[in-house]
C-alpha positions in Angstrom: 69.8 24.5 -155.8 71.0 25.5 -152.0 71.5 23.5 -149.0 69.7 25.5 -147.2 66.3 25.3 -149.2 65.9 21.8 -147.7 63.4 21.4 -145.0 64.8 21.3 -142.1 63.9 17.6 -141.9 66.1 16.7 -144.9 68.9 16.0 -142.7 67.5 13.9 -140.5 67.6 10.2 -141.5 65.7 9.0 -144.1 65.6 5.1 -142.8 62.9 5.9 -139.8 62.0 2.8 -137.8 58.5 1.3 -138.9 57.1 2.6 -135.9 57.9 6.5 -136.5 57.3 5.8 -140.4 53.5 4.9 -139.4 52.9 7.9 -137.3 54.7 10.5 -139.9 52.6 9.0 -142.5 49.3 9.2 -140.3 50.1 12.5 -139.1 50.5 13.7 -142.9 46.8 11.8 -143.8 44.5 13.5 -141.5 46.2 16.6 -141.7 45.2 16.6 -145.8 42.2 14.6 -145.5 40.8 17.3 -142.0 42.0 20.0 -143.7 40.0 18.8 -147.0 36.4 18.5 -145.2 36.5 21.7 -142.8 34.2 23.7 -142.1 34.2 25.2 -145.2 33.3 22.4 -147.4 30.9 21.2 -144.7 29.1 25.3 -145.0 29.5 24.9 -148.9 28.1 21.2 -148.9 25.1 22.3 -147.1 24.7 25.5 -149.5 24.7 23.7 -153.1 22.9 20.5 -151.7 20.2 22.9 -151.2 20.4 24.8 -154.2 21.1 21.4 -156.8 19.9 18.4 -155.2 20.9 15.2 -155.4 23.4 16.3 -158.9 25.9 17.7 -156.0 26.9 14.4 -156.3 28.6 14.9 -159.4 30.7 17.6 -158.4 31.5 16.3 -155.8 33.0 12.8 -157.6 35.1 15.5 -159.6 36.4 16.9 -156.5 37.7 13.1 -155.4 39.0 12.8 -158.9 41.0 16.2 -159.3 42.1 15.5 -155.3 43.3 12.1 -156.4 45.5 13.5 -159.3 46.6 16.8 -158.1 47.6 15.0 -154.1 49.2 11.8 -156.2 51.5 14.8 -158.1 52.2 16.8 -155.3 53.2 14.2 -152.6 55.1 12.4 -154.8 57.2 15.2 -155.9 57.6 17.0 -152.4 58.8 13.2 -151.4 61.0 12.6 -154.5 63.0 16.3 -154.2 62.3 16.1 -150.4 62.3 20.1 -151.1 59.2 22.2 -150.1 56.5 23.7 -152.4 58.1 26.8 -153.1 61.6 25.6 -153.6 60.2 23.2 -156.1 58.5 26.0 -157.9 62.4 28.6 -157.9 64.4 25.3 -159.0 61.9 24.5 -161.8 61.2 28.3 -162.9 62.9 31.2 -161.2 60.5 33.6 -159.1 57.9 31.3 -159.4 57.9 29.8 -155.6 58.0 33.3 -154.6 54.7 33.3 -156.4 53.4 30.7 -155.4 53.8 31.5 -151.3 52.6 34.7 -152.0 49.1 33.2 -153.2 49.0 30.8 -151.0 49.8 32.7 -147.8 47.1 35.3 -148.7 44.5 32.5 -149.7 45.6 30.6 -146.0 45.5 33.5 -144.4 41.3 34.2 -146.0 40.7 30.5 -145.8 41.7 31.2 -141.4 39.4 34.1 -141.4 36.2 31.7 -142.1 37.8 28.4 -140.6 38.0 31.0 -137.1 34.4 31.9 -138.0 33.6 28.4 -138.1 34.7 28.2 -135.0 32.8 30.6 -133.5 30.0 29.0 -135.4 30.3 25.6 -133.7 30.0 27.6 -130.4 27.2 29.0 -131.2 25.6 25.6 -132.1 26.8 24.2 -129.0 26.3 26.1 -126.2 24.8 29.5 -127.6 28.1 31.8 -127.2 28.5 34.8 -129.1 30.2 33.8 -132.7 32.8 36.6 -132.2 34.2 35.0 -128.9 33.7 31.8 -129.9 36.1 32.3 -132.7 38.4 33.9 -130.8 38.7 30.7 -127.9 39.4 28.9 -131.1 41.5 30.9 -132.4 43.5 31.1 -128.9 43.6 27.3 -128.2 45.1 26.7 -131.7 48.3 29.2 -130.8 48.7 27.4 -127.1 48.8 24.4 -129.6 52.3 26.2 -131.4 53.3 27.9 -128.3 54.3 24.1 -126.5 57.0 22.9 -126.2 55.9 20.3 -128.1 54.3 21.9 -130.5 54.1 18.9 -133.0 53.1 16.5 -130.9 50.0 18.2 -129.6 49.4 19.5 -133.2 48.8 15.8 -134.5 46.8 14.9 -131.3 44.5 17.4 -132.0 43.7 16.3 -135.3 43.4 12.7 -134.7 40.5 13.3 -132.1 39.3 15.8 -133.9 39.1 13.3 -137.0 36.9 10.7 -135.2 34.6 12.8 -133.5 33.6 14.7 -136.8 33.5 11.1 -138.7 31.4 10.0 -135.9 29.0 12.7 -135.5 28.7 12.8 -139.6 27.9 9.2 -139.6 25.1 9.7 -137.1 23.5 12.6 -139.1 23.3 10.8 -141.8 21.4 7.6 -140.5 19.5 10.4 -138.8 18.0 11.9 -142.4 17.5 9.1 -144.1 19.0 10.2 -147.2 17.4 9.0 -151.3 20.9 7.0 -151.5 20.0 5.1 -155.2 19.2 8.7 -156.5 22.2 9.9 -155.2 24.3 7.4 -157.3 22.8 7.4 -160.3 23.1 11.4 -160.5 26.8 11.4 -159.1 27.4 9.8 -162.5 24.4 11.0 -164.2 23.5 14.3 -163.2 20.6 16.5 -164.2 22.5 19.4 -164.5 25.9 20.8 -163.7 27.6 24.1 -162.5 31.1 24.9 -163.5 31.2 27.5 -160.6 29.7 25.2 -157.4 32.2 22.2 -159.1 35.1 25.1 -159.1 34.0 26.2 -155.6 33.9 22.9 -154.1 37.2 21.5 -155.8 38.7 25.2 -154.1 37.5 24.3 -150.5 38.9 20.5 -150.6 42.4 20.8 -152.5 43.0 24.6 -153.4 45.4 26.6 -151.6 47.4 25.3 -148.9 45.3 22.5 -148.8 47.1 21.0 -151.9 50.5 21.0 -149.7 49.3 20.0 -146.4 50.4 16.3 -146.1 53.2 16.8 -147.8 55.1 19.1 -146.2 54.3 17.0 -142.6 55.9 14.4 -144.5 58.6 17.0 -145.0 58.9 18.1 -141.7 58.9 14.1 -140.6 61.5 13.3 -142.8 59.8 10.8 -144.0 61.0 11.5 -147.9 62.5 10.2 -150.6 62.4 7.5 -153.1 62.7 4.8 -150.9 59.8 6.0 -149.2 57.9 6.3 -151.9 55.5 3.3 -151.9 54.8 4.3 -148.4 54.1 7.6 -149.3 51.5 7.0 -151.9 49.8 4.9 -149.8 49.4 6.9 -147.3 48.0 9.9 -150.0 45.8 7.0 -151.6 44.4 6.4 -147.7 43.9 10.0 -147.5 42.1 10.8 -150.5 39.9 7.8 -149.7 38.9 8.8 -146.1 38.3 12.4 -147.5 36.1 11.0 -150.5 34.2 8.9 -148.0 33.4 11.6 -144.8 32.2 14.4 -148.6 29.8 12.2 -149.6 28.5 10.9 -146.2 28.0 14.6 -145.2 25.9 14.9 -149.0 23.6 12.3 -148.0 23.0 13.3 -144.5 22.1 16.7 -146.1 20.3 15.5 -148.9 18.1 13.5 -146.5 16.8 16.7 -145.4 16.7 18.9 -148.4 14.6 15.8 -149.8 12.8 15.7 -147.3 10.8 19.2 -148.0 12.2 20.9 -145.2 13.1 24.3 -146.5 16.8 25.4 -145.1 17.0 29.3 -145.6 20.5 31.2 -147.1 19.6 34.2 -147.3 20.4 37.0 -144.7 23.1 37.3 -142.3 22.7 34.8 -139.8 22.1 32.4 -142.3 23.0 28.5 -141.1 22.3 26.3 -144.0 24.8 23.1 -142.3 23.5 23.9 -138.6 19.7 24.4 -140.2 20.5 20.6 -142.0 21.6 18.8 -138.6 18.6 20.1 -136.5 16.0 19.3 -139.1 17.9 15.7 -139.1 17.7 15.3 -135.3 16.6 18.1 -133.5 18.2 20.0 -130.9 20.3 17.4 -130.0 21.7 17.3 -133.9 22.1 21.0 -134.1 24.0 20.6 -131.1 26.0 17.8 -132.6 26.1 20.3 -135.6 27.9 22.6 -133.3 30.4 20.0 -132.1 31.8 18.9 -135.6 31.8 22.2 -136.8 34.3 23.0 -134.4 35.9 19.9 -134.6 36.5 20.5 -137.9 37.4 24.5 -137.5 40.2 23.9 -135.5 41.8 21.3 -137.5 41.5 23.4 -140.3 42.9 26.6 -138.2 46.1 24.4 -137.8 46.2 23.2 -141.3 46.0 26.2 -142.2 48.5 28.2 -140.6 50.9 25.9 -140.2 50.9 24.9 -143.9 50.4 28.9 -144.8 53.2 29.4 -142.6 55.5 26.9 -144.3 55.3 29.0 -147.6 57.7 31.6 -145.6 60.3 29.1 -146.5 60.3 31.0 -149.9 61.9 34.0 -147.9 63.4 32.4 -145.1 65.2 29.3 -146.2 66.8 28.9 -143.4 63.8 28.9 -140.4 64.2 27.2 -137.5 61.2 25.0 -136.2 61.1 27.5 -133.1 60.9 30.4 -136.2 58.1 29.0 -137.7 55.9 27.9 -135.0 55.9 31.8 -133.7 55.5 32.9 -137.3 52.6 30.4 -136.9 51.0 32.7 -133.7 51.1 35.5 -135.7 49.4 33.8 -138.9 46.8 32.7 -136.3 47.2 36.5 -134.5 46.2 38.5 -138.0 43.7 36.2 -139.1 41.7 36.2 -135.9 42.1 40.0 -135.9 40.6 40.5 -139.4 38.0 37.8 -138.4 36.6 40.7 -135.7 37.0 43.5 -137.8 35.4 41.7 -141.3 31.7 42.0 -141.1 31.1 39.5 -143.6 28.7 36.3 -142.3 30.9 33.2 -141.8 29.0 31.2 -143.5 29.0 33.1 -147.2 32.7 33.9 -146.1 33.4 30.1 -146.0 31.7 29.7 -149.3 33.6 32.6 -151.2 37.2 31.3 -150.1 36.6 27.5 -151.4 36.5 29.3 -154.9 39.3 32.0 -154.0 41.1 29.1 -153.7 39.9 26.7 -156.3 41.3 29.5 -158.6 44.4 28.9 -156.7 45.0 25.7 -157.6 45.3 25.8 -161.6 48.3 28.1 -160.9 50.6 25.6 -158.4 49.7 22.3 -160.4 50.6 24.1 -163.2 54.4 25.0 -162.0 54.8 21.3 -160.1 53.4 19.5 -164.0 56.4 21.9 -165.6 58.7 20.7 -163.5 57.9 16.4 -163.7 58.1 17.2 -167.0 61.4 19.9 -167.8 63.6 19.2 -164.3 64.2 15.5 -163.8 67.8 16.4 -162.6 65.7 17.9 -159.8 64.4 14.1 -158.6 67.8 12.8 -158.5 67.6 10.3 -161.1 63.7 9.5 -160.2 61.8 8.5 -163.8 58.4 9.9 -163.0 55.4 8.1 -164.0 54.4 8.9 -167.5 50.5 8.0 -166.5 50.4 10.0 -163.6 51.9 13.0 -165.7 49.6 13.1 -167.9 46.5 13.2 -165.6 48.2 15.9 -163.8 48.2 17.6 -166.9 44.3 16.8 -168.3 43.6 17.8 -164.8 45.4 21.2 -164.5 44.0 22.1 -168.1 40.5 21.0 -166.4 40.9 23.7 -163.4 42.1 26.3 -165.7 39.0 25.6 -167.8 36.6 25.7 -164.6 38.3 29.2 -163.2 38.0 30.8 -166.4 34.5 30.0 -166.3 33.3 30.7 -162.9 35.7 33.7 -161.7 32.4 36.4 -162.0 30.3 33.6 -160.2 32.7 33.3 -157.4 33.2 37.2 -156.8 30.0 37.4 -157.4 29.1 35.2 -153.9 30.8 37.7 -152.0 28.5 40.5 -153.2 25.4 38.7 -152.4 
């Protein structure tokens, strides 16, 4: 492996002060968790709760379990090897890093088009602004962050603030809707029906594609890597997964309360906005405005996360990219996403569901490469002995994601045609 395959931050001192380490871990944790509970997940949750009712809780449980195994493996591999995902993949299987980079960047681009659409829906719900104009404002605001002199600090602060806004408003909507908690809890473990296409889509929307690597790559850029930091990295990964799991379930309960009350949510037509309808039913006009704020906060964190992480994969083709070059590339990535959003006629809500399914197909490819590296390429880990239990869980999860992807290809692409 050449030295320039390391992240730019790999040359930074690993022995960071306690304060800077905590900040780095929080940055990675919130970027990962907020990307995992973005506008795609909110739309998917509303759509599938309407279709499956309380049984959708089982899909959320599976997504949290898969999330735990995937993130625990990816964060550990990146931290121990001090390499970005495409560099690990190329070192493990020559050429695999280029393949991984291509599919993650393409998937991230599709997802970011949906995220910009989410910003448009958020502005529309908040202030009745045309979704195309609202999406453009959201994208331009994200571009401004990466053009700033302290882009990293600006990105972190936007993610932190948006996270707290989103969590508070979702909790309010949940209490307002009065969900059947006992029924939801029962169906979490004993579902009345299981839909693999739904599970694949929700897994893809919460841990597939770029989301898998967002937190790990942020840690690398902050220099909080190496075996000496592994305990703290593991705690941050588990905390991030716990945050996403709670937010997913609470959001589901908020929408389930509306569905269980007998309110009919329309999923058809180009103007369909199932999550917005659910918030409106739960708390009236105020609830719909709050939905706009939740969606906008989610969209901004996801636009930032998708662009930042997808561009970090460009290092597969140009390993010596400087931070400034990556910020410029990130601006270009968001601009391309915005142009695509303006030109594409697919409704934002339908697009957000579809791209989640697409990223669900990307997930097993990347996870397979990483599990092979953990199993066969111990030389990349500088003498570190990879936990056998985590490797076994990773392999089993990899098999599960391949099985779900195989059973769901037709159903996922049918979503786009619908």
